[in-house]
N, C-alpha and C positions, 0 to 999 in steps of 0.2 A: 338799093339805097337804104341806109339805116333809118329807123323810126325817128320821128320828130320829138324833141324834148319839149314838153308842155310846161307851162307855168305851174300847173298842179304837180307834175313830177319833180320839177325844180324845187318846189317847196318841200315835197316829201323827202327828197334827197338831203336837203339841209336839215330838216327836222330829225331825220334818223341820226345824224351825227351830232346834233345839238341836244338829243334826248328830249325832244318836244313833239307835240302833235303838229301836223302841217299848218293848221289854222293858227297856231301860236307863233309861227315864224313871222317876225316883223321885217318886211323888206327894206325898211328904212334903217335897220340896225347896221352898225359897223360889224363886219365879220369877226374881227379880233375881239371887240367888246362883247360880242354875243357868245364867245367861247370857242371859236374855231382856231385850232393851232395849225402849224404847217403840215403836219402829217395828215390831218383830216382834209386840208385843202388839196393835197396831192391826191387823196382818195377821190375827192369830188372831180378833180380835173380828169383823172383817168376814166371815171364813170361817164362823164360828159363827152369825152373823146370817143367813146364807144357809139355815140349818136352821130359821129362824123363831124363834130364841132371842133374846129381848129382853135384851141385855146390852151394857154400854158399857165403854169403857176404864176409866173411873172405878170401875165396879163391881168390876173385877178387880184394879186397881192397888193397892188397899188390903188385899187378902187375902194372908195369909202363906204359903200353900202351893198347889201344884197340886191337892191333894185338896180344898181349900176352893173352888177354881175349879170343879172337877167337881161338887161339891155344889150350887153356885149354878146352873150350867148345867143340871144334871139337874132341879132344882126348877123352873126356868123352863120346861123342856120339858113337865114334868108338868102345870103350870098351863095351858100353851097347849093341851095335849091335852084336859084337862078342860073348858076353855072351848069347844073345838071340839065336844066331845060334847054339851055343853049346848045348843049352837046347832043340833044335829041334831034336837032334840026338837020 
């Protein structure tokens, strides 16, 4: 099973593409307003899919803030982990 995406790593991933430090990323920011274009969003989606998170460009493009992104990603991870535990029974 892939590693878990942490909030710290999520912020670091965003910061890298926004040319900021992780602590400078405001999770209440609108992604487009913060400077993320579609190419960078695709890069992030591909990176987060490597964690086993089932998320697409469309899933994130309509959400109004990074906080909403994190909530979606975290929920997806929880569902994946729960499904994995049920498969162990």
